[in-house]
N, C-alpha and C positions, 0 to 999 in steps of 0.2 A: 552316728558311728563314724569314726575317724579313719580315713584311708592311710594305710601304711605304704611308704615309698620304699623301693628296693634299689639297691646299688646297681649302677649301670654295668659294672664289671662282674658283680657277683649277685645274680638275681635271687639267690637263696638267702641273702643277707639284707637285713634292714638298713636303710640309709639314714645316717644321723647327721650328715653335713651336706652342704651344697657348695659346689665350686663357685668362686666369686667371678671367674673369668667366663666359664661357658655355661654354668648353671646346672651342671649334671649332678644328680643325686649320688652321694658317696658313702661308703662304709667307713669304719675306723681304719682299715688297711689301706683304702685308696686316697684318703685325705692327708694332705701335707700341711701341717700347721704353719710352717715357715712361709709358705706361699698362699695360704688360706684357699687352696684349691686342689686340683688333681695332683697325684704323685707323679704319674707319667703323662706326657703330652707336652707339645710344643708350647702351649700357651702358658705353662707353669714358669717358663723362662722368659719368653717373649709373647706377651698377650696380643691377641688379634683386636685391632681397632679398625672398623670399616673395611674388613677383609684384607688388611695388610698387617704384617708383623712389625711390631715397634719394640725397641729395647726398653726395658724398665729402668728408669733413672732412679737412683737412690734419693731419698728425701733430703732437703738441704739441711744443715746442722742448725739447731735452734740458735737464735740470736741471743747474744749476751747482753743483758741490760747494763748499760754503762752508768757510771756514777752521775754524769750530767742529767741523764733521763730520769733517774731517781729523784735528783734534786727538784727537777721541773714538776714531777708528780706530787712532791711534798708541797711545793710552793702553790700549785693549783688547788690542792686539797685545802690548805689554810685559807686561801682566798675564798673558796667556796663556803667554808665554815663562816668566815667574817661576813660575807654577803648574806647568808641565810640568817645570821643573828641580827644584821642591820634591818633587813626586811621585817623580821619578827618585832624588833624594837620599834620601828615605825608604825606597824599595825597596832601595837598595844598603845602607843602614844596617841595615834589618830582616834582610836576607839575611845580613849580617855577624853580627848578634846571634844569630839562630837557627841559625847553622852551628856554633856552638861547643857 
């Protein structure tokens, strides 16, 4: 039998989420999808790390792939294909030579 968890703020409601900061069981009303945690509480804005409050830094913007990097990726891919074909060719030739 599975145990049902109840919201820490509303004991009569089933918990459907868990706060990513403090681990509390939360119901639909108490959960904030923007912070993935409690709607109310200090850690929703500034999470506690090692019992000290720290500000949340926004994630850095994704790096744009420059044209030079794309060119290098294409060159490396072509060289890998040529190298693989060379090894295959040498293996076939070697098998033919040593089979006689």
